[in-house]
C-alpha positions as MATLAB code, in Angstrom:
seq = 'XXXXXXXXXXXXXXXXXXXXXXXXXXXXXXXXXXXXXXXXXXXXXXXXXXXXXXXXXXXXXXXXXXXXXXXXXXXXXXXXXXXXXXXXXXXXXXXXXXXXXXXXXXXXXXXXXXXXXXXXXXXXXXXXXXXXXXXXXXXXXXXXXXXXXXXXXXXXXXXXXXXXXXXXXXXXXXXXXXXXXXXXXXXXXXXXXXXXXXXXXXXXXXXXXXXXXXXXXXXXXXXXXXXXXXXXXXXXXXXXXXXXXXXXXXXXXXXXXXXXXXXXXXXXXXXXXXXXXXXXXXXXXXXXXXXXXXXXXXXXXXXXXXXXXXXXXXXXXXXXXXXXXXXXXXXXXXXXXXXXXXXXXXXXXXXXXXXXXXXXXXXXXXXXXXXXXXXXXXXXXXXXXXXXXXXXXXXXXXXXXXXXXXXXXXXXXXX';
ca = [
     -14.609   18.736  -27.363;
     -16.416   18.064  -30.649;
     -20.191   18.456  -30.559;
     -21.540   15.336  -28.796;
     -24.960   15.907  -30.324;
     -23.500   15.150  -33.744;
     -22.345   11.642  -32.777;
     -23.817    9.121  -35.224;
     -25.213    6.049  -33.477;
     -24.346    3.854  -36.492;
     -20.703    4.083  -35.386;
     -21.641    2.126  -32.245;
     -23.171   -0.896  -33.896;
     -21.876   -4.468  -33.869;
     -23.262   -7.867  -34.776;
     -24.675   -9.659  -31.741;
     -25.925  -13.164  -32.617;
     -28.996  -14.219  -30.662;
     -27.176  -17.256  -29.273;
     -24.702  -14.934  -27.520;
     -27.493  -13.304  -25.488;
     -27.688  -15.077  -22.113;
     -31.299  -16.150  -21.615;
     -30.579  -17.351  -18.059;
     -27.756  -16.671  -15.575;
     -24.999  -19.162  -14.802;
     -25.796  -21.604  -11.970;
     -23.529  -19.746   -9.513;
     -23.564  -15.971   -9.808;
     -19.881  -15.442   -9.149;
     -18.704  -18.135  -11.591;
     -19.435  -15.927  -14.594;
     -16.541  -14.789  -16.784;
     -14.816  -11.479  -16.131;
     -13.100   -9.487  -18.880;
     -10.354   -7.173  -17.605;
      -9.351   -4.055  -19.560;
      -6.338   -2.070  -18.366;
      -3.924    0.171  -20.300;
      -5.392   -0.969  -23.587;
      -4.819   -4.657  -22.837;
      -7.539   -7.291  -22.468;
      -7.432  -10.451  -20.366;
      -9.981  -12.607  -18.568;
     -10.662  -14.221  -15.216;
     -13.530  -15.666  -13.194;
     -15.741  -13.114  -11.451;
     -15.261  -14.645   -8.009;
     -11.633  -13.449   -8.180;
     -12.464   -9.812   -8.915;
     -10.948   -8.648   -5.617;
      -7.485   -9.612   -6.967;
      -7.772   -6.852   -9.573;
      -9.008   -4.005   -7.378;
      -6.569   -1.465   -5.913;
      -6.059   -1.870   -2.166;
      -7.520    0.979   -0.169;
      -9.974    1.925   -2.902;
     -13.723    2.444   -2.624;
     -16.551    0.697   -4.482;
     -20.038    2.116   -4.944;
     -23.041   -0.164   -5.563;
     -26.624    0.641   -6.577;
     -28.902   -0.894   -3.931;
     -32.173   -0.486   -5.834;
     -34.574   -3.434   -5.876;
     -36.673   -4.459   -8.870;
     -40.432   -4.328   -8.271;
     -43.024   -6.647   -9.793;
     -44.097   -3.855  -12.114;
     -46.290   -5.714  -14.628;
     -49.969   -5.883  -13.664;
     -52.374   -7.952  -15.785;
     -56.115   -7.320  -16.013;
     -58.856   -9.000  -18.054;
     -61.837   -7.062  -19.374;
     -65.276   -8.675  -19.516;
     -64.729   -8.979  -23.268;
     -61.784  -11.275  -22.580;
     -59.175   -8.734  -23.689;
     -56.005   -8.684  -21.583;
     -54.641   -5.277  -20.591;
     -51.169   -4.927  -19.113;
     -50.151   -1.963  -16.959;
     -46.403   -1.475  -16.636;
     -45.566    0.772  -13.685;
     -43.018    3.416  -14.632;
     -43.013    6.194  -12.046;
     -45.077    7.059   -8.950;
     -46.990   10.347   -9.089;
     -49.266   10.351   -6.027;
     -47.487    9.992   -3.719;
     -44.382   10.731   -5.800;
     -41.934    9.473   -3.179;
     -41.083    5.792   -3.735;
     -40.923    4.880   -0.056;
     -44.266    6.514    0.674;
     -45.777    4.920   -2.407;
     -45.082    1.368   -1.355;
     -46.433    2.018    2.151;
     -49.622    3.748    0.999;
     -52.997    2.077    1.525;
     -56.274    2.550   -0.319;
     -55.240    4.550   -3.353;
     -52.263    5.760   -5.372;
     -51.347    6.890   -8.900;
     -48.596    5.871  -11.314;
     -47.389    6.761  -14.764;
     -47.659    3.548  -16.773;
     -47.184    2.024  -20.156;
     -50.405    0.342  -21.259;
     -50.326   -2.852  -23.269;
     -53.273   -3.471  -25.627;
     -54.479    0.097  -25.089;
     -56.839   -0.054  -28.075;
     -58.958   -2.565  -26.164;
     -59.315   -0.221  -23.167;
     -61.453    2.604  -24.462;
     -63.344    3.473  -21.270;
     -64.272    2.306  -17.797;
     -62.191    0.891  -14.979;
     -60.150   -2.285  -14.929;
     -60.865   -4.581  -11.995;
     -59.159   -7.544  -10.382;
     -59.390   -9.386   -7.083;
     -56.378  -10.998   -5.435;
     -55.640  -12.653   -2.106;
     -53.087  -10.815    0.054;
     -52.442  -13.088    2.984;
     -55.880  -13.967    4.347;
     -57.543  -10.867    2.873;
     -59.270  -10.612   -0.490;
     -58.318   -7.314   -2.105;
     -60.381   -5.730   -4.882;
     -58.231   -3.473   -7.067;
     -59.469   -1.041   -9.710;
     -57.437    0.952  -12.229;
     -58.737    4.026  -14.069;
     -57.138    6.211  -16.717;
     -56.643    9.743  -15.471;
     -54.940   11.216  -18.531;
     -51.636   11.244  -20.352;
     -48.246   12.714  -19.591;
     -45.998   12.570  -22.620;
     -46.001    9.001  -23.897;
     -47.098    7.599  -20.513;
     -50.578    7.172  -19.046;
     -51.586    8.439  -15.608;
     -53.367    5.546  -13.888;
     -55.289    5.872  -10.615;
     -55.364    2.710   -8.507;
     -57.906    2.164   -5.743;
     -58.338   -0.878   -3.535;
     -60.222   -2.135   -0.513;
     -59.680   -5.240    1.576;
     -62.774   -5.520    3.748;
     -61.482   -3.063    6.288;
     -57.963   -4.519    6.445;
     -54.931   -2.301    5.849;
     -53.093   -3.568    2.765;
     -50.171   -1.621    1.266;
     -49.479   -1.200   -2.432;
     -46.211   -3.096   -1.922;
     -48.213   -6.097   -0.711;
     -50.492   -5.889   -3.749;
     -47.533   -5.890   -6.124;
     -46.051   -8.868   -4.317;
     -49.338  -10.752   -4.703;
     -50.334   -9.914   -8.274;
     -47.391   -8.252  -10.004;
     -44.958   -9.882  -12.415;
     -41.218   -9.203  -12.414;
     -40.331   -7.382  -15.667;
     -37.344   -9.207  -17.158;
     -35.713   -7.536  -20.201;
     -37.691   -7.761  -23.466;
     -34.699   -9.056  -25.440;
     -34.740  -12.311  -23.461;
     -37.824  -13.242  -25.514;
     -39.268  -15.458  -22.798;
     -41.798  -15.350  -20.006;
     -40.756  -14.495  -16.454;
     -40.043  -17.613  -14.420;
     -40.187  -18.126  -10.673;
     -36.384  -18.337  -10.556;
     -36.097  -14.783  -11.947;
     -37.528  -13.423   -8.697;
     -34.206  -14.321   -7.093;
     -31.693  -14.285   -9.939;
     -32.828  -10.894  -11.302;
     -32.122   -9.166   -7.965;
     -28.689   -8.287   -6.571;
     -27.864   -9.892   -3.225;
     -27.603   -6.392   -1.714;
     -30.831   -4.941   -3.174;
     -32.799   -3.012   -0.558;
     -34.778   -0.050   -1.867;
     -37.809   -0.899   -4.016;
     -38.354    1.123   -7.162;
     -36.631   -0.210  -10.300;
     -38.302   -1.832  -13.275;
     -34.964   -3.252  -14.424;
     -32.043   -4.635  -12.443;
     -28.650   -2.892  -12.184;
     -27.255   -5.993  -13.845;
     -23.523   -5.482  -13.187;
     -24.340   -6.264   -9.575;
     -25.939   -9.639  -10.328;
     -22.508  -11.334  -10.260;
     -21.737  -10.430   -6.647;
     -22.249  -12.966   -3.860;
     -21.757  -12.631   -0.121;
     -18.510  -14.550   -0.579;
     -17.180  -12.031   -3.114;
     -18.292   -9.090   -0.987;
     -16.530  -10.559    2.054;
     -13.314  -10.977    0.052;
     -13.531   -7.365   -1.087;
     -13.864   -6.304    2.539;
     -10.898   -8.506    3.518;
      -8.774   -6.708    0.905;
      -9.370   -3.397    2.677;
     -11.646   -2.033   -0.045;
     -14.411    0.180    1.305;
     -17.974   -0.374    0.077;
     -20.851    2.072   -0.048;
     -24.221    2.326   -1.762;
     -26.332    4.804   -3.692;
     -29.840    4.364   -5.055;
     -30.854    4.975   -8.653;
     -34.188    3.506   -9.650;
     -33.721    2.073  -13.129;
     -36.493    3.043  -15.540;
     -37.857    1.259  -18.585;
     -36.046    3.829  -20.719;
     -32.830    1.898  -20.109;
     -34.027   -0.520  -22.829;
     -35.103    2.202  -25.274;
     -32.912    2.026  -28.369;
     -31.448    5.102  -30.005;
     -33.618    5.527  -33.100;
     -32.305    8.865  -34.288;
     -29.366    9.019  -36.681;
     -27.549   11.511  -34.467;
     -27.579   11.729  -30.683;
     -29.190   15.187  -30.823;
     -32.472   13.418  -31.611;
     -32.391   11.101  -28.591;
     -34.089   12.154  -25.346;
     -32.704   10.511  -22.217;
     -35.189    9.343  -19.606;
     -35.182   10.798  -16.092;
     -34.113    8.538  -13.245;
     -34.383    9.218   -9.522;
     -31.406    9.008   -7.200;
     -30.800    8.958   -3.461;
     -27.377    9.616   -1.936;
     -26.591    9.648    1.788;
     -24.242   12.006    3.611;
     -21.882    9.202    4.648;
     -21.380    8.247    0.993;
     -20.253   11.751    0.073;
     -18.014   11.905    3.143;
     -16.375    8.612    2.148;
     -15.932    9.787   -1.432;
     -14.167   12.884   -0.132;
     -11.930   10.682    2.038;
     -10.956    8.873   -1.184;
     -10.115   12.107   -3.000;
     -13.421   11.918   -4.937;
     -12.299    8.786   -6.795;
     -14.120    5.457   -6.787;
     -14.939    2.165   -8.507;
     -18.522    2.096   -9.803;
     -20.500   -1.120   -9.978;
     -22.749   -0.639  -12.998;
     -23.644    2.189  -15.328;
     -26.426    3.314  -12.977;
     -23.866    3.953  -10.248;
     -21.778    5.838  -12.831;
     -24.714    8.058  -13.750;
     -25.409    8.783  -10.089;
     -21.810    9.540   -9.136;
     -21.023   11.689  -12.162;
     -24.289   13.603  -11.658;
     -23.103   14.534   -8.162;
     -20.288   16.542   -9.737;
     -22.712   18.669  -11.760;
     -24.955   19.178   -8.744;
     -21.918   20.474   -6.869;
     -21.050   22.689   -9.818;
     -24.517   24.270   -9.740;
     -24.078   24.914   -6.018;
     -20.735   26.653   -6.593;
     -22.594   29.629   -8.027;
     -26.023   29.174   -6.424;
     -25.563   27.616   -2.975;
     -29.210   28.074   -1.946;
     -30.801   26.015   -4.701;
     -33.842   23.901   -3.885;
     -33.596   20.132   -4.160;
     -35.521   19.952   -7.439;
     -33.139   22.502   -8.982;
     -30.232   20.064   -8.613;
     -31.628   17.919  -11.453;
     -28.944   17.247  -14.073;
     -30.213   17.795  -17.606;
     -29.167   15.568  -20.495;
     -26.610   17.806  -22.178;
     -25.597   19.844  -19.130;
     -22.084   18.321  -18.822;
     -21.219   19.465  -22.340;
     -22.154   23.073  -21.673;
     -19.390   23.411  -19.094;
     -16.184   25.082  -20.199;
     -13.004   22.979  -20.054;
     -10.878   22.584  -18.055;
     -13.130   21.929  -15.071;
     -14.320   25.113  -13.345;
     -13.936   23.255  -10.035;
     -12.492   19.853   -9.204;
     -14.525   16.893   -8.011;
     -13.488   17.323   -4.364;
     -14.814   20.897   -4.345;
     -18.032   19.807   -6.069;
     -18.701   17.077   -3.506;
     -17.877   19.454   -0.668;
     -20.454   21.875   -2.096;
     -23.078   19.110   -1.965;
     -22.095   18.284    1.605;
     -22.289   21.954    2.616;
     -25.729   22.194    0.978;
     -26.883   19.222    3.060;
     -25.512   20.875    6.197;
     -27.432   24.081    5.496;
     -30.640   22.067    5.079;
     -29.923   19.821    8.099;
     -30.457   16.697    6.017;
     -28.500   13.469    5.736;
     -30.068   12.386    2.442;
     -30.054   13.933   -1.014;
     -33.066   13.136   -3.221;
     -32.705   14.266   -6.804;
     -32.894   13.143  -10.421;
     -30.721   12.941  -13.514;
     -30.982   12.733  -17.273;
     -27.231   12.754  -17.781;
     -26.048   11.185  -21.037;
     -22.425   10.089  -21.151;
     -21.019    9.863  -24.663;
     -17.522    9.896  -26.211;
     -15.861   13.194  -25.394;
     -17.189   13.200  -21.824;
     -14.507   13.645  -19.156;
     -15.114   11.489  -16.094;
     -14.951   13.344  -12.791;
     -15.283   10.685  -10.074;
     -15.376    7.135  -11.486;
     -11.952    5.552  -12.107;
     -12.889    1.868  -12.564;
     -16.127    0.343  -13.789;
     -17.749   -3.066  -13.385;
     -20.284   -3.549  -16.171;
     -21.901   -6.164  -18.392;
     -21.852   -6.197  -22.207;
     -24.471   -3.905  -23.686;
     -26.738   -3.832  -26.702;
     -25.532   -2.445  -30.038;
     -26.426    1.206  -30.672;
     -27.304    1.837  -27.024;
     -26.537    4.782  -24.756;
     -24.809    2.343  -22.380;
     -22.356    1.363  -25.104;
     -21.629    5.064  -25.624;
     -20.932    5.400  -21.893;
     -18.444    2.519  -22.047;
     -16.767    3.976  -25.142;
     -16.309    7.283  -23.327;
     -14.737    5.425  -20.404;
     -12.162    3.522  -22.476;
     -11.206    6.334  -24.811;
     -13.163    4.933  -27.758;
     -11.542    1.485  -27.533;
     -14.829   -0.377  -27.048;
     -14.473   -2.480  -30.210;
     -11.295   -4.098  -28.844;
     -13.197   -5.145  -25.724;
     -16.327   -6.343  -27.477;
     -14.460   -8.228  -30.193;
     -12.478  -10.069  -27.529;
     -15.715  -10.938  -25.735;
     -17.306  -12.219  -28.949;
     -14.194  -14.222  -29.872;
     -13.843  -15.797  -26.419;
     -17.386  -17.008  -25.771;
     -18.496  -14.320  -23.349;
     -22.237  -14.150  -22.702;
     -23.968  -10.812  -23.379;
     -26.588   -8.489  -21.841;
     -28.423   -8.658  -18.506;
     -27.765  -12.282  -17.553;
     -24.418  -12.364  -19.327;
     -20.809  -12.055  -18.216;
     -19.069   -8.999  -16.819;
     -16.092   -6.720  -17.359;
     -13.776   -4.667  -15.158;
     -12.652   -1.561  -17.011;
      -9.986    0.938  -15.982;
     -10.494    4.524  -17.066;
      -8.382    5.629  -19.998;
      -6.240    8.566  -18.888;
      -7.507   11.041  -21.485;
     -11.119   10.237  -20.509;
     -10.821   11.933  -17.112;
     -10.476   15.536  -16.033;
];
């Protein structure tokens, strides 16, 4: 493998006219267009017929994360508006505990109009049901480029969770490239129909095309479905600004995988269809967690974190196959008497990467010079321009609310 750090991002640029960026979704989710790429050939269909193109007896993995209303707006007495964009919980650090907590909590945030917030607390009152809640936000310090913000609230003796506060005063953070304000309709259209676990600040957009009708047809075709959780961070929109990939730092994202998912993957010979790049990142990270456990079976949960360039430090061919890696993870869970794996990943998938578990991919059309475009290029053996030129020439809609594609792994892109 050539050095992936030397990849020049300029090679993954293309012209994307603004009018090709879908500002809103189609009226019916599953009536979007579907590009199909298989054996180097491109064709198209309607998304509602995706089950016709999936191998019988296969397995699909979806990301069940749910987007939170992560933008909080405050006004100072001077009239200045300050926006806090929730990035990652720090106290408590567990997402589930965070949304249930009452009284106080802390988050890492981006702060909009920071220069106008030099000192003091931000304050805002909001009605949560029949209770008036008074919320304050104070700066605790910095961690990297993010700000540690302490939130404190009281509701006249009533017990009000942070999840309820976000529901009452938060704003859903639609992608910045839509260049429009969040609308009421986005609260429904920017969530997948199977979203369950709160925590993302951006939707796993490949899943936005699925409806209950499509999911039922997939089931009727004998295709097994399962779910993982990866909470999508704001870093998913961060462009690659360095000339070479060595200068780009991938953001950390938190994942949750259940025992039954790993057992089902093993029953399918560690091969699956991933819905979205977030599912890809989760599934492929499982391989490297299992690889760590091959040599150090007693690792702690936090030690399973997959670092950005870790996959490229592994000698080829694979030291162990994907089945053995997943079995190692399952054995680790057995030793710890747990049915759930909580971990994190910074994995970056770029051309030259050999896929371990994912064999088909459902994904939207991504921004020029993005890490997601690199992931797609790695999946199709570098043939991304064929796919994207077809999409541009045939009126496909791009980015989060745009159309979708079903890609089959190029043979030399797997191990």
